[in-house]
N, C-alpha and C positions, 0 to 999 in steps of 0.2 A: 504494500500500500504506500502511496505517496505520503510523506510526512506532513505535507502542507495542510494546515487546518482551514477548513472552509465553513462559512456560516451563510446560509441562504436567508436573505432578508426580504421582507415584503416591499413591493414598490409602492409609490404614493397612492395608487388605486386599490391597494390591498389584494394583489394577485395571489392566487392560491399556489401553494407549493405543489410541484408535479414531478412524477417519476415516469419516464417512458422507457420501454424495453424494445430491443430488436427481437426478431423471431428466430431466423435461421442460425443455428449454432449458439444462440443465447438462451432461448427458452427451451430448446431441445437439442439433442445430439445430432447435428446435421451429417456427421460422418456415417452414422448407422445405416441409413438407406443407401448411401453410396457404396459402402462396403458390401451390403447385401446384394446390390445389383452386380457388382464386379465378381462376386463369388457365384451368384446364381447363373449369370450368362456366360462368364469366361472360366469359371472353376478355378479362380486364382487361389493359391495356397495361403496359409496363415502367415507365412514368411514375407508375403508381398508388402511393400512399404505403403500401407494404407494411409498413414498420417501424411506422408509426402504427397500421395495422390490427392488427398483432400485439399491441401494447400494449392496444388496446381489446378485442381478443378475449380476452386473459387477464383483463382487468378484469371483463368480463361473465361469463366462465366462473366466476371466483371469487365474484362477488357473487350470481349466480343459484344457484350451488351452496350457498353459505352460507345463503341464504334457505330452502332446502329441506333443509339438512343432508346434502347428497348426497356430500360427500367422505368423511364418516365412516360413513354408512349409505346406500350407493347403492340407489336404487329404479329399476328398469328403465324404467318408463313415464315417471317424472319426469325421468330422465336424457335420454331421447329428446326431450322437450319442451325441456329446457335447452339441449341441443346445437343444436337448430334456432334457438331464440330468440337465442342469443349471436351467431350469424351475422347475423340480421336486425337486431339492435340495433347491432352493430359497423358494418355497412355503411350503415345509416341515418345514423349519425354522420358518415359520409364522403360522404354525398349519393347513395348507391346503394341503391335500394329493391328488395328481393326478397320474393317470397311464400313461404309455407310449403313449397310443392313445391320451389322452387329451393333453399331452405335445407336441405331434406332431401338434395338431390343434392350440395350443397356438403359436408355432413357425411359422406356416403358416400365422396366423393372424398378428403376430408381423412383419414378413417379408413384408407383403403387406403394413403395415403402414410405414415401413422404406423408402419406395419409394414414399411416399406422404408427404414429409417434407418441411418445409420452414426455412430459416435462422433465427437465433436469431435477435432481433431488434438491428440494428447498425452494424451487421457483414458485410453485403455487402458494406455498406458505408465505413467502415474501410478499407476493401480490396481495394476498388477503390481509396480512398484518399492516402493510402500507395503507391500505384503504381504511382499516380500523383506526389507524393513527392520524387520519385526516388528510393524507396525501391524495391528490388526483393521480390516478394510475392509468396508463395506456400503452399502446404499442405503436411503433413506427417501423415499417418494413418496406423494402424494395420488392417489386414484382407485380405481376398482373393481379387485379383485384380478386377475381374468383379463385385463382390458384392459392393465393395467400390466405384467403378466408377459410378454405378447406383445411389448411394446416391449423389455423387458429381454432377452428371447430374441433379438430382432432385433439388439440391440447386441452380442451375443456376449461378455458379461462374466462368464458363469458359470464360466469357467475359473479366475478369480481371486476371485470372490465366491460363497460357498456360499449355498444357499437359506435357511439359518438366519440369514443376515445381511441378508436382504431384507425390508423392512418396508413394507407397503402399507396405507394408512389404511382402505380398504374392508374389509380382513380383520380389522382391529384394533378399529375402533369409535371411534378418535380420529383427528383430522386436523390437519395443520399449519394454523395456528401453535399449537395447543393443547400446552402444555408436558407434558401427560400422555402424549402420544405419544413424546416424547423420553425421559421417565422410563421408559416401557414398554420402549423399546429398551435403555436402560441395564440394566434388570432382566433382560431376556432374554439379554443378551450378557455379563453380569458385568462391565460397565464402569461408570465413574462420570462424572458431568457434567463435573467439572474435568479429566478426561483425554480428553474427547470433542470432536472438531472436526466442524462441519457446513459443507458447501460447497453453495451454491445460488444461483440467479439471482433468485428472487422476494423482494422486500423484505418484503412482508406475510407470506408463508408461511415463508420460509427464514431471513431475518435476524431478524424479530420472534420467530419460534418458537424458534430456537436461543439467542438472547440471553436471552429470558425463562426458558429452561430451564437457564441457567447454563453453556451450552456455549461453546466458542470458535467464533466465527462468521466464515466467509470468504464475503464477498459476491462472487459471480461476475458482475460487472456488465459483461458484454461488450457490452451494448446502450446503455450510457451513460444508464441510468435515474436518476431523482432520488430521494433518500430520501423516505419517506412518513410518518415519525414521528421522535421524538427518540431512537430506539434507535441504538446505536453498534456496528456490526460491528467486529470486531477487525482485519480486513484487508479491503481492497477491491482486487480484481484483475480483469483482463480477458482473461487467457490461462492455459492450463494450465502454461506455462513459469513464470509467476509463482507459481502454486500449488505447483509442484515446488520452487521456490526457498524458499518459506516452510517447507514440511514436510520437505524432504529436503536443504536446504542447497546446492542447485545454484545456479550462477551465472546471471545474466541473459544473454541473447544478447550477445556482444561481450566476455564475460569480466569485466565490471565489476560492482561493487556486489553482492558475494556476500552471500546471506542467511545468517543464523545458523540452524542446524538446531535443531529442538526437542530439548531434552536429556532424559535419563532412560531412553533405550532400552538 
């Protein structure tokens, strides 16, 4: 965790404190459906570097999507091309070559797995306790609206997060890391940047986006990734226990090193 002490303060209009979370690889293990597809379709062994494959998969997903502007304005035909292409490029980097047909089968298997997901340990509890503590809680995610909503439905978080607090780039026209997406969220929820926290795993999308928007940035770096720019997240964590400690003042396992709770509620 960054040692820098932060205090979220109300703005003159009394903006409510808010915590928003990313979805893919923040609310659930995004590697699980990818690993399942690679094993199911290609029969890859346990020794295959699945963690490296995941990082490459995310890299090509982001870069190919950016090239066509697919996160902000999904185009069905271009999305299908991108989804196959990312598998082909990722696997080629790891010495495995697949054709377009195999890439299509990988995508189909991966897609099926994406809707059979469960939240990370502690994620649902954090969302519930934040709401009980008076925080406005929501999600901000890149991708097509219907696709991301199916994931959110599978994660069963709607009990604590209303539809009005769910923001999907494909529905809005801006995508992370564009600060305009974060400003849009503030405008729609009546919150302010200085009172908003964003939790996400992606350096490029989540850290860069939230820092540039003036939000408090919590980097959920549970895969041990390296920073990709000079941006400085306010906190770096690897578990939901740590996030709870930062936001709710709970102690780390073992009862030591109590975190100081954000003030002002």
